[in-house]
Structure formats: C-alpha cells, structure tokens
N, C-alpha and C positions, 0 to 999 in steps of 0.2 A: 504493499499500499504505499509506503514512504517513497520508495525508489520510483514507482509509477507517477506519483504526484510530482516529484522533483523533475523527472524527465519531461512531463508536461509543461511545467514552469519554463523550462529551458527552451523548448521548441515552440511554444505557442504563447505569444505576448498576451492574448486575451485570457489566458488561464493563470497569469502570474498574480500573485498577491501584491496588493498596494505596498509600495516601499522596497520591493526587491529589485535591486540595481544590477541589471544584466548588460554586459558590454557588447560591443558590435560583433564579437566572435561567439556570443552566446554563453560566456562565462560569468559566474557569480561566486560570491564567497559564502561559505557555510555560516559565518557569523551574520551576514545580511539575511540569509535564508531563515535563520532562527529568529531573527528580530522580526521579519516580515510574516512568518508562517509557523515555524516549528514551536516556539513558546506558546503560541495562542492554541496550538493543538495539544499542549501538554506533553510535548516531547523533550527529551533532553538532547543536548549536542551529541552525546555518545549514542543515543537511539538512532538519531539521523546519520551520523558518520558511519556507524556500523552497518546499517541497512544499506547505504550507498556502497560501501566497500564490499559487502557480501553479494550485492546484485548488480555490480557494474559490468559484468561480463554477459553477453547474450550466448556466446559459445566459446570454445577454446581460442578461436582467431578473430572475434568481433566483440566490440564493446557496446553497451548502451550508453554509457558516459564515462568521461575521464574524471578521475579524482586526483588531485595533486596536493600534497601536504606543503605547506608554506611555513616559512620562518614565523615565529611567533605563535605557532599552534593553530592557525586557521587553515582551511582547506579551500581550494579552487575547484569548483565543479563546472563541467562543460558536457552537454549531450553530444553524443555522437550522431552521425548521420542515420536517419531512419533506414531500415531495410527497404531496398527497392527504391530509394530516393534518387538514384542516378547520380550520386556524387554532389548533391545539392547542399550538403552540409548540415541539413536537419534544422537549421536555424534560419528563418526567413529575413531576407533584405537588410535593410540598414537601421533597424530599430535598435536604440540604445547607442547609436553612434554619436 
C-alpha cells in the first residue's frame, strides 16, 4: 500500500499530496514525503523507508523506483519508467521544473 501510493505520487502530479516537492526529474525527499503525507497517515519514517526498500524492485532486472540514501539521513525517491512506457521516463513533462 505504501509503495503503490508513493509511485503514484511520483508519476502523477494530480495524485500528489499538497506540499510534496517533486523536482523536474520526478525525485523527492523522504522528509518531504513524510511532512506532506506519511505523518498524516500515522506512518513512521521507518515504515515508509522500509516499505520502499522492500518493494523497489519489479523483478531481478527492473525497478519500480530508485531510493538513494543521502548524507544527513534523508532518502531521495524517484519512480522508474512504467512498464511499456516506451522509455518515456514515467514522469510527465516539465512539472516541478
């Protein structure tokens, strides 16, 4: 449930919670996600981070999203291209630019 919601936030601007800052590449920070959505859902940072790490792979050679640990303890999250998206990147246009 957590990872599905997060992928939706990354890919579809109309599904993003107010206050979630997504850059032009479709990336956002776990800290921003928690402030905009996770805390309101009663989730801990560990709940969300663990769900993302556990469910980031679609299969052995494809990912649903990338999670990068940053200095200072934050994580950067970016959705991978949708299956069958033809290399479109999974994140539309220039929103957030």
